[in-house]
C-alpha positions as CSV (number, residue, x, y, z in Angstrom):
1,X,29.9,-12.7,-2.1
2,X,28.2,-11.3,0.9
3,X,28.7,-13.4,4.0
4,X,26.4,-14.4,6.8
5,X,27.8,-11.6,8.9
6,X,27.0,-8.9,6.4
7,X,25.7,-5.6,7.6
8,X,23.4,-5.3,4.6
9,X,19.7,-5.8,5.4
10,X,16.4,-5.1,3.7
11,X,15.8,-1.3,4.0
12,X,19.5,-0.3,4.1
13,X,20.5,2.7,2.0
14,X,23.6,3.0,-0.1
15,X,25.7,6.1,0.3
16,X,25.1,8.5,-2.6
17,X,28.7,8.3,-3.7
18,X,28.5,4.5,-3.9
19,X,25.2,4.8,-5.8
20,X,26.9,7.1,-8.3
21,X,29.8,4.6,-8.7
22,X,27.3,1.8,-9.4
23,X,25.5,3.9,-12.0
24,X,22.3,4.0,-10.0
25,X,22.1,7.8,-9.9
26,X,23.8,10.7,-11.6
27,X,26.2,13.1,-9.9
28,X,23.7,15.9,-9.7
29,X,20.8,13.8,-8.3
30,X,21.5,14.7,-4.7
31,X,17.9,14.0,-3.5
32,X,18.0,10.4,-4.7
33,X,18.8,7.3,-2.6
34,X,19.1,3.6,-3.5
35,X,17.2,1.4,-0.9
36,X,17.9,-2.3,-0.7
37,X,14.7,-4.4,-1.1
38,X,16.2,-7.9,-1.3
39,X,15.1,-10.1,1.6
40,X,17.5,-10.4,4.5
41,X,17.9,-14.1,3.8
42,X,18.7,-13.6,0.1
43,X,21.5,-11.1,0.7
44,X,24.0,-13.7,2.0
45,X,22.6,-16.6,0.0
46,X,25.2,-17.8,-2.5
47,X,22.5,-18.8,-5.0
48,X,21.2,-15.3,-5.2
49,X,23.7,-13.5,-7.5
50,X,22.0,-10.0,-7.5
51,X,20.8,-7.4,-5.0
52,X,17.6,-5.6,-5.7
53,X,17.2,-1.9,-4.9
54,X,14.7,0.8,-5.6
55,X,16.1,4.3,-6.4
56,X,13.9,6.5,-4.3
57,X,13.7,10.3,-4.0
58,X,13.7,12.4,-0.8
59,X,10.5,14.2,0.1
60,X,10.1,17.1,2.5
61,X,7.6,15.1,4.5
62,X,5.6,11.9,4.2
63,X,2.1,12.1,2.6
64,X,-0.4,10.0,4.5
65,X,-1.8,8.8,1.2
66,X,1.4,6.9,0.6
67,X,2.3,5.7,4.0
68,X,1.5,2.3,5.6
69,X,1.5,0.5,2.2
70,X,-1.8,2.1,1.3
71,X,-0.8,2.7,-2.3
72,X,0.6,-0.4,-4.0
73,X,2.7,1.7,-6.5
74,X,4.1,4.4,-4.3
75,X,5.4,4.2,-0.7
76,X,6.6,7.0,1.6
77,X,9.1,5.5,4.2
78,X,10.5,7.3,7.2
79,X,14.2,6.8,8.0
80,X,15.8,8.0,11.2
81,X,18.6,10.5,10.6
82,X,21.5,10.6,13.0
83,X,22.6,13.9,11.5
84,X,19.4,15.8,11.9
85,X,17.8,13.8,14.7
86,X,14.6,13.8,12.7
87,X,12.8,11.5,10.3
88,X,13.7,11.7,6.7
89,X,11.1,10.6,4.1
90,X,12.1,8.7,1.0
91,X,9.5,7.9,-1.7
92,X,9.8,4.5,-3.4
93,X,8.2,3.4,-6.7
94,X,8.2,-0.1,-8.1
95,X,9.0,1.4,-11.5
96,X,12.5,2.4,-10.1
97,X,13.6,-1.1,-9.3
98,X,17.2,-1.9,-10.2
99,X,19.5,-5.0,-9.8
100,X,23.2,-5.0,-8.9
101,X,25.6,-7.9,-9.2
102,X,26.7,-9.0,-5.7
103,X,30.3,-9.0,-6.9
104,X,30.0,-5.2,-7.3
105,X,27.8,-4.6,-4.3
106,X,29.9,-6.4,-1.7
107,X,32.5,-3.7,-1.9
108,X,30.2,-1.1,-0.2
109,X,28.7,-0.6,3.2
110,X,25.3,0.7,4.3
111,X,24.8,4.4,4.9
112,X,25.5,4.9,8.6
113,X,23.4,8.0,9.1
114,X,20.0,7.0,7.6
115,X,18.4,3.9,9.1
116,X,14.9,2.5,8.5
117,X,12.8,2.6,11.6
118,X,11.6,-0.8,12.9
119,X,7.9,-0.3,12.2
120,X,8.7,1.1,8.8
121,X,10.6,-2.1,7.8
122,X,7.4,-4.0,8.4
123,X,5.5,-1.6,6.2
124,X,8.2,-2.0,3.5
125,X,7.7,-5.8,3.6
126,X,3.9,-5.4,3.4
127,X,4.2,-3.1,0.4
128,X,6.6,-5.3,-1.5
129,X,4.3,-8.3,-0.9
130,X,1.1,-6.4,-1.9
131,X,2.6,-5.9,-5.4
132,X,1.8,-9.5,-6.3
133,X,-0.5,-10.6,-3.5
134,X,-3.4,-8.2,-3.8
135,X,-6.8,-10.0,-4.3
136,X,-8.6,-10.0,-7.6
137,X,-12.4,-9.4,-7.3
138,X,-14.9,-10.8,-9.8
139,X,-15.1,-8.8,-13.0
140,X,-18.9,-8.5,-12.7
141,X,-18.5,-7.2,-9.1
142,X,-16.1,-4.6,-10.2
143,X,-18.3,-3.6,-13.1
144,X,-21.2,-3.0,-10.7
145,X,-18.9,-0.7,-8.6
146,X,-18.5,1.3,-11.7
147,X,-22.2,2.0,-11.9
148,X,-22.8,5.7,-12.5
149,X,-24.2,7.6,-9.5
150,X,-24.5,11.4,-9.8
151,X,-22.4,11.3,-13.0
152,X,-19.5,9.4,-11.4
153,X,-18.9,5.7,-10.8
154,X,-19.7,4.5,-7.3
155,X,-16.1,3.5,-6.7
156,X,-15.0,7.1,-7.3
157,X,-17.5,8.3,-4.7
158,X,-16.3,5.5,-2.4
159,X,-12.7,6.7,-2.8
160,X,-13.7,10.4,-2.3
161,X,-15.3,9.5,1.1
162,X,-12.2,7.5,2.2
163,X,-9.4,9.8,1.0
164,X,-9.6,12.5,3.7
165,X,-9.7,9.9,6.5
166,X,-7.1,7.5,5.2
167,X,-4.6,8.4,7.9
168,X,-6.8,6.8,10.4
169,X,-7.4,3.6,8.5
170,X,-5.0,0.6,8.3
171,X,-7.2,-1.3,5.8
172,X,-10.5,-1.4,4.0
173,X,-11.8,-5.0,3.7
174,X,-14.6,-6.5,1.6
175,X,-16.4,-9.7,2.5
176,X,-18.4,-11.2,-0.3
177,X,-18.9,-14.5,1.4
178,X,-18.9,-17.5,-0.9
179,X,-19.1,-15.2,-4.0
180,X,-15.6,-13.8,-3.7
181,X,-14.6,-15.6,-6.8
182,X,-18.0,-16.0,-8.5
183,X,-19.1,-14.2,-11.7
184,X,-22.8,-13.7,-11.0
185,X,-25.5,-13.2,-13.5
186,X,-27.0,-9.6,-13.8
187,X,-30.1,-10.6,-11.9
188,X,-28.1,-12.0,-9.0
189,X,-26.9,-9.4,-6.5
190,X,-23.6,-9.5,-4.6
191,X,-24.1,-9.4,-0.8
192,X,-21.3,-7.3,0.6
193,X,-20.0,-6.5,4.1
194,X,-17.4,-3.7,4.4
195,X,-15.0,-3.4,7.4
196,X,-13.1,-0.1,8.0
197,X,-10.1,-1.1,10.2
198,X,-8.9,1.9,12.1
199,X,-5.7,2.5,13.9
200,X,-6.7,2.0,17.6
201,X,-3.2,2.3,19.0
202,X,-2.1,5.5,17.4
203,X,-5.4,7.0,16.5
204,X,-7.4,6.2,19.5
205,X,-10.9,7.7,20.0
206,X,-10.4,10.2,17.1
207,X,-9.7,7.3,14.7
208,X,-12.7,5.3,16.0
209,X,-15.1,8.2,15.7
210,X,-13.8,9.1,12.2
211,X,-14.2,5.5,11.0
212,X,-17.7,5.3,12.4
213,X,-18.8,8.5,10.7
214,X,-17.2,7.3,7.4
215,X,-19.0,4.0,7.7
216,X,-22.3,5.9,7.9
217,X,-21.4,7.8,4.7
218,X,-20.6,4.6,2.9
219,X,-23.9,3.0,4.0
220,X,-25.7,6.0,2.7
221,X,-23.8,6.0,-0.6
222,X,-24.6,2.3,-1.4
223,X,-28.3,2.8,-0.4
224,X,-28.7,5.7,-2.8
225,X,-26.6,4.2,-5.6
226,X,-28.2,0.7,-5.6
227,X,-31.6,1.4,-3.9
228,X,-33.5,-1.1,-1.9
229,X,-34.5,-3.5,-4.7
230,X,-31.5,-5.8,-4.3
231,X,-30.0,-4.7,-7.7
232,X,-26.3,-5.1,-8.3
233,X,-24.8,-4.9,-4.8
234,X,-26.5,-5.2,-1.5
235,X,-24.5,-3.7,1.3
236,X,-25.4,-5.7,4.3
237,X,-23.2,-3.6,6.6
238,X,-20.3,-1.2,6.7
239,X,-18.7,-1.2,10.1
240,X,-15.7,0.4,11.8
241,X,-13.5,-2.1,13.6
242,X,-10.3,-1.6,15.6
243,X,-7.3,-3.1,14.0
244,X,-6.5,-4.7,17.4
245,X,-9.8,-6.6,17.2
246,X,-9.3,-8.2,13.8
247,X,-8.2,-11.8,14.1
248,X,-6.4,-14.1,11.7
249,X,-9.7,-15.9,11.2
250,X,-11.3,-12.6,10.3
251,X,-8.6,-11.8,7.7
252,X,-9.0,-15.2,6.1
253,X,-12.7,-14.4,5.3
254,X,-12.1,-11.0,3.8
255,X,-10.1,-9.3,1.0
256,X,-8.4,-6.0,1.2
257,X,-9.9,-3.5,-1.3
258,X,-7.7,-1.3,-3.5
259,X,-8.6,0.6,-6.6
260,X,-5.3,1.0,-8.3
261,X,-6.7,-0.6,-11.5
262,X,-8.7,2.6,-12.0
263,X,-5.5,4.3,-13.1
264,X,-5.1,1.9,-16.0
265,X,-8.3,2.6,-17.9
266,X,-7.1,5.6,-19.9
267,X,-4.2,6.5,-22.0
268,X,-2.3,8.3,-20.6
269,X,-3.3,6.8,-17.2
270,X,-5.4,8.8,-14.8
271,X,-3.8,9.8,-11.5
272,X,-4.0,7.0,-9.0
273,X,-6.7,7.4,-6.4
274,X,-5.3,6.3,-3.1
275,X,-8.1,5.5,-0.6
276,X,-6.5,4.1,2.5
277,X,-7.1,0.5,1.7
């Protein structure tokens, strides 16, 4: 079993030769890597008999639509490479999870040349947690977001507005007040506040100005889609807010908005619309 002094941590990569030996990848799959996703504490725990990994695939560069845990199904992670001196991007998908018996795993060591950058490990943890921790909004609220406006659902227009600016946003948050879990009657409107949390540290003034312009577009969208008669959804405000200004108290009042369920409505599924939430 793996001991307390093991070098294996969440985010470590297996050497490709070891991945082949374990049957995780084929000999010819030179662009694939097995990334450990088991928690650091579970790896040396004797009661945990397996190690979880995701078999990812190398990409030429990270796509901002899949960084920072924006997309709950796909994640682009940057690993620092001692060989090239640059960042190497590996794409992870929940569909590629695998488990390995610790009795087999303990014979191998982590890849010495590819290491997960510190901030990226935090992103990996957030992405893994979001798989099961994303909030569920009332069905009647989601149905109202699917109202047709200019031949497309409002939520599609919403995603279209957010998509090109997603690199500046760390989260899109909805505040429904006391109605977050309520199924309202058709004649009862939802009163909604939207917060666009932008990256104040890395994005600076450009991120702030982009988020403010985006907020104006969203306000305009909801006004045109739902009118001024308090039908369906009343957007009380849509504001840009620096991520550094959001407190724990703020986060306890809001729910992060994602629209991954849109990809499940057709067979075969439509492409996922990542919107920086």
